[in-house]
N, C-alpha and C positions, 0 to 999 in steps of 0.2 A: 828698558825705559817703559814707563806706564803708557798704555795707549791713550791718546788724547780723545776727548769725548765725541768729536765728530769724525774721527778717523774712519775711513771706508766710504764716506760720502763724496761724490764728485760734483763740482759746481762749474758750469761754463759761464764766464763773466763777460758781458758786453757793456760794462759800465765805464763811466768817465767822470773826472773831477772829484766830487765829494760824496754825494748822497749814496749812489750805487757802490762806489769803491769802499766806503766805510762799512756798508753791509757785508760785502764779500771779504773785507779784511778781518772782521770779527769771525766769520765762518772759517777763514784760513787759520786764524790764531787758535781756534779750538779744534783743529785737526782736519778739517775738510780739505780735499785736494781742489784747489781753485785754479782753473785755467783761464787766464785773462786774454781776450781777443782784442787786439788793437788795430787801427788802420796802419798802413805802411809807414806813415810819417809819425806815428805815435799819437796817443791821446793828449788832450789839452794840458793835463796836469804835468806832462814832461816839459812844457814850455814855461811853467810858473816858477818863481824864485823860492829858495836861493839855488844858484847853480855853481857847481865846481866841475871842471872838465866836461862841460855840457850835461852833467848829471843833475837832476832836480831833487832837492830835499823835499819839496812839496810832494812829488810823486812817490818818493820813498815812504813818507809818513802814511800815505793812504793805501799803499799796495804791498806792504811787507807780507811775505808768506805765499805769494802767488806765482805760479808758473806763467810765463808770458809767450804769446804768439802774436805775430804781426802779419796781417793778410788783407787782401782786397775782397771784402765779402759781397761786393757787387757782381763778382764773377761766379759762374756756375761752379768752377773748381773750388773757390773759396767757400761757397755755400755747401758743397758736397763734404768738405772737411768739417764744417760746423755741424752738419746733420749727422755725420759719423760719430763725432764726439758726443753730441746730444743724445744719440741713441743709447749710449752707455752711461749717461749722466743721471743724477738725481735731481739737480736743480739748475735752472737757468735764471740769471738775474740781468736786467737791462734797465738803463735809464735814459734812453733816447726819447725824443718827442714822439708822441703817439703816431703810429703809421710808418715810422722808419723801419722797424723790424719786418713789417709786412712787405715793404718794398724789396727786402732782401730774402724773402721766403723763410723768415725766421719768427713769424708770428705764432701765437698760441694755437690757432686752428691748424697750422701746418705741423707744428712740433708735437702736438698731442697725438697725431697720427703716427709719427715716427716713434714716440715713446709715451704710451698711455699712462705710465706711472710717474711721469715728470711733474715736478713742482716748478712753475714758472712765476717769477715775480717781476712786475713792471713798476718802476718808480718814476713818477713824473710830477710836474708842478701841480697840475689841475686834475689828474686822474685820466682814465682812458675814455670817459664819456662826459657829456655835458657841453654846453655851448662854448666854453673856454678851452676845452681839452686839446684843440689843435694848436694852441699857442705855445711858443717856447717859454720857459720860465726858469728863474733862478731863485736862490734863497730869499733875496730882498723883494722879489716880485711876489713870492708866496707870502711873505710877512705883510706886504701891502694888502693883498686880497684877504688875509686872515684877520685883519683888524689888530695886528701887533704893532706896526709902526705908528698907527694913529694914536697909540697910548704912550708913545715914547717921546719925551721932551718936555719943555716948559708949557704951561697952560697959556693958550692964546698965541703961541709962537709956532714956527715951522716944526713939524715932526723931525726927529732925528733917527739915525740908524747906527748900529754898531758894526764894526769891521770884524765879524766873526760869523761862523756858519752854523749857528745852533739849529736852524731849521733843517739844513742838509744832514748834519750829523744825527740829529734825533730822528729824522725820517729814515736814515740808514739803519739806525738801531731798531726802529719799529719794524722795518722790513726783515731784519734778522730774526726778531721774535716771531713774526708771522711765518717765516720759512721754517723755523724749527718746530713751530706748532703744527704746520702742515705735514712735516716729516713724521712727527709723532702720530698724527692721524693716520698717515699711510702705513706706519709700522703696526698699527692696531687693526689693519685690514681695510682701511679706506682707500680712496682713489687718488691719483694725481689731480692737481688742481691749479688754477690760475689765481694769482694774487695781484690786486690793483692797489698800489699805495700812492696816495696823493700828499704832496708836501703841504698844500694849503690845509687839508683836513687834519694832518698831524699838528700843524701850528695852531689851528683853531681849537684843538683839544686842550691847549694850554690855558685857555680862559677858564680857570677853576671857579670863578664866581660871575664873571661879567655877562655870560649868556643868560643864565637862569635869572639873574637880577633884572636884566633888561626885559625879558619876556614876562616874568612874573609880575613886574610892576607896570606891564602894558606900555613900555617905553618911557615911563616917567623917570626911571633911574638908568642912566647910560654912563658907563665908565668913560672918563675923559683924561687927557693928559694932565698930570698934576705935578710934573717936575720932580723936585728932590724929595717931596713928601707924598705919602699915600693920600688918595683923594677922599677916602671914606674913614680910614682908621687913623688914630693918633695915640701915642707917638710912633710912627713907622716911617722910616726914610733915611735920607742922607743928611748929615750935619757936619759943619766945618768945625775942626778942632785944631788950633794952631795953623800950620801950613798944610795940613792933611785933612782927610775926610773920614767919617765913621758912619757905618750903617747900624741902626739899632731898632729894636722892637720892644715897646714897653706896654703891651696890651695884656688884658686878662690878669693872671696872677703875677706877671712880671712888672706890672705897674707899681705894686708895692715896693719891689726891689729897686726900681728906678728912682722912686721918690726918696728912698733911704740913701741911695748912692749920691743923689743930688743935695741931700740935706733939706728936702722939701716935703717932709711927711705931712705937713699941714694940708697938702693938696689931696691927701686921701680922705679928708673930712669935707672937702668942697663938694656940694651936691651936683655941681656942673660936671664933675668927673666921676660920677658914681657908677656909670655903666658905659658900654662900648658906644652906644648911640650918642649919649651926652658928650663923651670924649671926642667923638667925631665932629659933633656940632661946634665944639670949642677947641678945635685943633690948633688954631692960631695961638691961643694963650698957652697951650701945652708945648707947642714947638718953640715958642719964644723962651719958655722956662728952660727947656733942654739946651737951646743954643746959648743962653746966658751961662748955664753951668759949664758947658764944654769950653766956652771962652775963658772961664776962670781957671779951668784945668790947664788948657793951653798945649797939651801934648797928647796926641792920639793914642800912643801906646799906653800911657798912664791912664787915660780915660777908659780904654778898653779893659785894662786890668781891674780897675775899680768896678766897672759894670759887671764883669764876669764874676767877681767876688760876690756880687749881690744877685747872681742868677739871671742877669738881663742878657738876652740874645743880642750879640753885637759883633762887629768885625771892622778892622781897618780896611779902607778901600785900597787894595793892593794893585800895583802895576804887574805886568807880565814878569819882568826880572825879579820882582819881590816874591812872586808866587814860586818861581823856579828855585829861589834860594831859601825859601821859608823852611824852618826846621820840620814842620809837619809834612810838607811835600817830600822832603828828603827821607824822613822816617817811613813814609808810606810808599816811596818809590813812584810818586806821581809822575815824575819826569823820567822817561826811559831813553837810554842811549842805544842807537842802532849803529853798528860799525859796517858801513858800506865800503865795498872794495874800491870803488871809484871816488865817491863823494867824501869818504872818511867818516868821522863821527857826526851823527845828526841826532839832536835831541827832540823827541816828540812826546806828546801826552801818552801816558800808559792807558791801555784799554781798561775801563773802570770795572769790568766784570771780574769778580774775585771768587775763586772756588777753593775750598779747603784741600781738595785732592790735587789741585794744580795751582799752588800758591804763586808761582812765578810765571810771567809771560814767556812763551817759547822764544828762542833766539832765532829769528827769521830774517830773511833778506827780501828785497824787492828785485824782481828780474829786470835785466836790461831789455831793450826793445827786441822782441822776437827771439829771446835767448833760448827758449825751449821748443822752437819750431821742429828741429830735427828729432829731438827726443820723443816728442808727443806723436808726430807723424809716424815715426818708425815703430815705437813700442806700443802705441795704443791703436793705430789704424793700419799697421803693417805695410806702410809705404816703403818702397825700396829707395836706396840712396839715389838711384837714377831718377826716379819719380820726383823725389824732393828737389834734386838739382834742376829738373825741368821746371818745376813750380817757381824756383828762384829766377831762372832765366826768363821766364814769361812775366815776371813782376807780380806774381800772385801772392807770394810770401816774401818776406825780407827781414833783415835784422840790422841793428846798429848798436854800438856799445855806448848807449846813453841811458 
């Protein structure tokens, strides 16, 4: 078997729920040995749905490929175990609120003395410094502070949010990239180092236009909620077609293709629509023409086919079941099946990183709570079976088949 790209690197994982676990899952899928340290009752993800035989599909999705330990890190014995593992490790990843790792003698200042070559990555909502850093935070809290939710919804109405974790997942992916970059630096003779990843800053970076437009215009142009249609550009947005919806973009050279698709080539000669600025200023007229045409077609799939024939970027608005069953998803293997010994089959999104030398994701499993306690203590820290039994009796380590 070909050695996977990160094989030989060891990661100690103190993460929970999504952002941190997503980072360490990618590391595990590309070959790193990831040892996940959980509290004795298990991390929160084990309590989230769906459940079969007390086993969480949510936990499986975000933790495939990791070895699992469960221990009380508030005890000296638990901290000694962590220090012993970290002394041998390349990377530590954690996403507690700032200050929690320090309470358990697992902060950067402590760990760099134990292992000067260590790469440590802390993931938090607000970062490790600043007036908000002490606050707990979640994806939607980060979206709120990053100006994301303010732009979502109908103009003049309450903002809305989506039930997905794009902030957490993308922050985990940013952390993965930062860790691999730091490892490359170390391989070239550099030192170990500490990485501070903030969910708010990751989300704020998604404003590809809004920040520079606001500052360059001295606050005269501020992005606002615009509902189904783009606030500055037209035609860009969501349009109803029959009983479904279509997203389309007809700007720049695609405008000509859209007018041909609609049978409205006369609009190409209209001076109001001669450039992006003019089209934006007259977006109501343009959007009305697009809506009228789509109403005449009456079928979203037919409309998309016509638009695609004319080179207009467009898509039907798909539901989750429709994405799962879509021929493109099936051809690309976008949905991946994990066969868990307890849960059974669980379908999860495929990790989107694709490498020519490793075309298929590895067949990995998520550990049960504390599954690898004995193996790791015995093989990596040379604990005797009696020592391990004593730790279990004292309630410092534990396990459960969930």
